[in-house]
Residue frames relative to the residue before (quaternion, step in Angstrom):
aa qw qx qy qz dx dy dz
M 1.0000 0.0000 0.0000 0.0000 0.00 0.00 0.00
K 0.6617 0.5204 -0.3068 0.4440 3.55 0.95 -0.92
R 0.6586 0.5038 -0.3030 0.4698 3.59 0.97 -0.85
T 0.6437 0.5219 -0.3217 0.4580 3.56 0.95 -0.82
W 0.6506 0.5170 -0.3132 0.4596 3.56 0.94 -0.90
K 0.6569 0.5005 -0.3117 0.4698 3.61 0.91 -0.89
G 0.6631 0.5137 -0.3073 0.4495 3.58 0.94 -0.87
V 0.6670 0.4841 -0.2954 0.4833 3.58 0.95 -0.85
F 0.6823 0.5037 -0.2925 0.4418 3.56 0.87 -0.99
I 0.6950 0.4742 -0.2840 0.4599 3.59 0.80 -0.96
S 0.6703 0.4817 -0.3179 0.4666 3.61 0.89 -0.82
S 0.6402 0.5090 -0.3284 0.4725 3.61 1.02 -0.72
L 0.6394 0.5300 -0.3163 0.4585 3.56 1.00 -0.84
M 0.6603 0.4956 -0.3073 0.4733 3.58 0.95 -0.83
A 0.6503 0.5156 -0.3213 0.4560 3.59 0.94 -0.80
V 0.6645 0.4924 -0.3031 0.4734 3.58 0.94 -0.85
S 0.6726 0.4949 -0.3136 0.4521 3.59 0.89 -0.83
L 0.6476 0.4997 -0.3283 0.4724 3.60 0.98 -0.71
A 0.6519 0.5058 -0.3174 0.4673 3.58 0.97 -0.79
S 0.6806 0.4890 -0.3068 0.4511 3.61 0.90 -0.83
V 0.6235 0.5287 -0.3468 0.4599 3.59 1.04 -0.66
S 0.7068 0.4573 -0.2824 0.4599 3.58 0.88 -0.81
L 0.6936 0.4715 -0.2801 0.4670 3.61 1.17 -0.44
V 0.5362 0.6179 -0.4168 0.3963 3.60 1.22 -0.21
P 0.3587 -0.7463 0.5124 0.2276 3.60 -0.67 1.02
A 0.5294 -0.6128 0.4803 0.3370 3.54 -1.18 0.57
Q 0.2657 -0.7652 0.5680 0.1457 3.57 -0.96 0.90
E 0.5546 -0.6050 0.4448 0.3586 3.54 -1.15 0.57
A 0.5944 -0.5931 0.4130 0.3528 3.54 -1.18 0.59
S 0.1343 -0.7760 0.6114 0.0773 3.54 -1.11 0.72
A 0.6903 -0.4731 0.3425 0.4270 3.54 -1.29 0.10
D 0.5453 0.6509 -0.3905 0.3555 3.58 1.19 -0.44
E 0.6495 0.5183 -0.3470 0.4350 3.60 1.03 -0.53
H 0.6747 0.4543 -0.2911 0.5036 3.59 1.27 -0.12
I 0.3345 0.7854 -0.4773 0.2085 3.57 1.21 0.27
L 0.6530 0.5090 -0.3334 0.4511 3.61 0.94 -0.74
R 0.6064 0.5451 -0.3457 0.4644 3.56 1.09 -0.70
D 0.7010 0.4662 -0.2717 0.4663 3.59 0.84 -0.97
I 0.6225 0.5219 -0.3402 0.4737 3.59 1.04 -0.69
G 0.6612 0.5069 -0.3054 0.4611 3.60 0.95 -0.83
I 0.6527 0.4934 -0.3145 0.4813 3.58 0.93 -0.87
G 0.6621 0.5136 -0.3056 0.4521 3.58 0.93 -0.87
A 0.6543 0.5065 -0.3140 0.4656 3.57 0.95 -0.85
G 0.6612 0.5023 -0.3064 0.4655 3.58 0.94 -0.85
A 0.6720 0.4827 -0.2987 0.4756 3.57 0.94 -0.85
G 0.6292 0.5348 -0.3336 0.4547 3.60 1.05 -0.71
V 0.6500 0.4949 -0.3070 0.4882 3.57 1.00 -0.81
L 0.6570 0.5134 -0.3126 0.4551 3.57 0.90 -0.90
S 0.7073 0.4631 -0.2650 0.4637 3.57 0.85 -0.95
G 0.7631 0.4133 -0.2150 0.4480 3.58 0.74 -1.04
T 0.7713 0.3764 -0.1930 0.4756 3.56 0.78 -1.02
V 0.7578 0.3947 -0.2177 0.4718 3.58 0.81 -0.99
V 0.7667 0.3739 -0.2122 0.4769 3.61 0.69 -1.03
R 0.7895 0.3192 -0.1717 0.4954 3.61 0.66 -1.08
R 0.2368 -0.8071 0.4997 0.2068 3.60 1.22 -0.46
R 0.5013 0.6102 -0.4356 0.4320 3.53 0.98 1.00
G 0.8215 0.2419 -0.1825 0.4830 3.56 -1.05 0.74
S 0.5692 -0.5917 0.4495 0.3519 3.51 -1.32 0.24
L 0.6550 -0.5147 0.3887 0.3935 3.52 -1.25 0.45
L 0.6739 0.5010 -0.2949 0.4560 3.59 0.92 -0.91
N 0.6654 0.4977 -0.3116 0.4609 3.59 0.89 -0.87
N 0.6586 0.4974 -0.3093 0.4724 3.59 0.98 -0.79
A 0.6327 0.5163 -0.3295 0.4739 3.58 1.06 -0.70
I 0.6452 0.5160 -0.3202 0.4635 3.59 0.99 -0.80
K 0.6583 0.4998 -0.3112 0.4690 3.59 0.92 -0.86
G 0.6668 0.4927 -0.3018 0.4707 3.60 0.97 -0.81
A 0.6414 0.5161 -0.3218 0.4677 3.57 1.02 -0.78
A 0.6343 0.5133 -0.3284 0.4758 3.59 1.02 -0.73
A 0.6321 0.5172 -0.3268 0.4755 3.57 1.02 -0.77
G 0.6547 0.5157 -0.3094 0.4579 3.60 0.97 -0.83
A 0.6570 0.4981 -0.3092 0.4741 3.56 0.97 -0.83
A 0.6591 0.5074 -0.3148 0.4572 3.58 0.98 -0.79
V 0.6399 0.5117 -0.3261 0.4715 3.59 0.96 -0.83
N 0.6528 0.5056 -0.3090 0.4719 3.56 0.96 -0.83
G 0.6608 0.5209 -0.3064 0.4451 3.56 0.93 -0.86
V 0.6702 0.4823 -0.3045 0.4748 3.57 0.93 -0.84
N 0.6806 0.4730 -0.3008 0.4718 3.59 0.92 -0.80
G 0.5956 0.5771 -0.3576 0.4294 3.59 1.18 -0.44
T 0.6643 0.4985 -0.3054 0.4658 3.58 1.20 -0.41
R 0.6021 0.5886 -0.3465 0.4135 3.57 1.27 -0.18
S 0.6454 -0.5125 0.3914 0.4093 3.55 -1.30 0.25
R 0.6958 -0.4819 0.3289 0.4188 3.55 -1.25 0.38
Y 0.6506 0.5133 -0.3156 0.4623 3.61 0.94 -0.86
H 0.7257 0.4397 -0.2516 0.4655 3.58 0.85 -0.95
R 0.5644 0.5471 -0.3995 0.4718 3.60 1.20 -0.26
K 0.6865 0.4753 -0.2809 0.4733 3.55 1.03 -0.78
H 0.7602 0.2543 -0.1364 0.5821 3.59 1.06 -0.76
R 0.1216 -0.8517 0.5088 0.0304 3.52 0.32 1.32
N 0.4295 -0.6691 0.5527 0.2498 3.52 -1.36 0.40
L 0.4305 -0.7290 0.4702 0.2493 3.61 -0.57 1.16
G 0.6602 0.5187 -0.3148 0.4427 3.60 0.87 -0.90
Q 0.6552 0.5019 -0.3103 0.4717 3.56 0.99 -0.82
D 0.6628 0.5052 -0.3168 0.4528 3.60 0.87 -0.87
V 0.6599 0.4973 -0.3034 0.4746 3.59 0.96 -0.86
G 0.6814 0.5019 -0.2890 0.4474 3.59 0.90 -0.91
V 0.6679 0.4851 -0.3003 0.4780 3.56 0.93 -0.88
G 0.6418 0.5206 -0.3215 0.4623 3.59 0.98 -0.79
A 0.6564 0.5081 -0.3074 0.4653 3.58 0.96 -0.87
A 0.6687 0.5026 -0.3038 0.4561 3.58 0.90 -0.88
A 0.6772 0.4930 -0.3007 0.4560 3.58 0.87 -0.92
S 0.6672 0.4962 -0.3039 0.4651 3.57 0.96 -0.82
T 0.6295 0.5324 -0.3336 0.4572 3.59 1.03 -0.72
V 0.6630 0.4887 -0.3019 0.4800 3.57 0.93 -0.88
T 0.6597 0.5017 -0.3114 0.4649 3.58 0.92 -0.85
G 0.6425 0.5176 -0.3179 0.4671 3.58 1.01 -0.78
A 0.6325 0.5243 -0.3325 0.4631 3.58 1.04 -0.72
V 0.6747 0.4807 -0.2909 0.4787 3.57 1.07 -0.73
T 0.7412 0.4505 -0.2472 0.4320 3.59 0.82 -0.97
H 0.8356 0.0617 -0.0342 0.5448 3.60 0.95 -0.70
G 0.6447 -0.6050 0.3066 0.3525 3.55 1.06 0.74
G 0.5788 -0.6280 0.3738 0.3617 3.60 1.13 0.44
K 0.2260 0.8083 -0.5138 0.1775 3.60 1.03 0.71
D 0.7933 0.1479 -0.0559 0.5880 3.60 1.06 -0.69
T 0.0782 -0.8591 0.5049 0.0294 3.57 0.61 1.18
L 0.6700 0.4903 -0.3062 0.4658 3.58 0.88 -0.89
G 0.6507 0.5134 -0.3098 0.4659 3.58 0.99 -0.80
D 0.6227 0.5320 -0.3312 0.4686 3.56 1.06 -0.76
A 0.6541 0.5067 -0.3072 0.4701 3.57 0.99 -0.86
V 0.6382 0.5191 -0.3279 0.4645 3.59 0.99 -0.79
D 0.6570 0.5094 -0.3165 0.4568 3.60 0.89 -0.89
G 0.6730 0.4891 -0.2919 0.4718 3.59 0.98 -0.82
A 0.6315 0.5247 -0.3286 0.4668 3.56 1.05 -0.74
V 0.6320 0.5132 -0.3254 0.4810 3.58 1.03 -0.77
A 0.6471 0.5110 -0.3199 0.4666 3.58 0.97 -0.82
G 0.6586 0.5046 -0.3078 0.4657 3.60 0.94 -0.84
A 0.6553 0.5014 -0.3062 0.4748 3.57 1.00 -0.82
A 0.6430 0.5203 -0.3260 0.4578 3.59 0.99 -0.80
I 0.6422 0.5081 -0.3224 0.4749 3.58 0.96 -0.83
H 0.6468 0.5222 -0.3182 0.4557 3.56 0.95 -0.86
L 0.7069 0.4767 -0.2756 0.4440 3.58 0.80 -0.99
L 0.7337 0.4422 -0.2375 0.4579 3.57 0.99 -0.83
T 0.7979 0.3181 -0.1568 0.4875 3.60 1.10 -0.56
N 0.4633 0.6963 -0.4587 0.3003 3.62 1.17 -0.21
G 0.8153 0.2102 -0.1955 0.5029 3.55 -0.79 1.09
K 0.6565 0.5275 -0.3114 0.4402 3.60 1.25 -0.09
N 0.5627 0.6002 -0.4071 0.3968 3.63 1.19 -0.08
């Protein structure tokens, strides 16, 4: 009885899952599929701004702040219309990056360099804007 139940249950489950996969309609692309790209650009810009140019903070902390800025910029642009995702707003990207980096800096090292955190995030937001504007 136990074997029969497993055989019926598993085969039914496989049939339902295959049918549901084939019936799911394809969705249009959103900014969410570019999140890793934006996180990478943000992390690189955060390291460049914080560690190389300003010579403040650790490489890892600057990468984390930049990655948070990249994720935030991507998240905000993901809520916009298709046209506005493709034609991003520089001021919005810089502001969101600065805010996300400032909050992350406050969490990771207690807000010791708030202005520097904002600058690193703004650089990350600007880098994402310059490298990805019109490509989504």
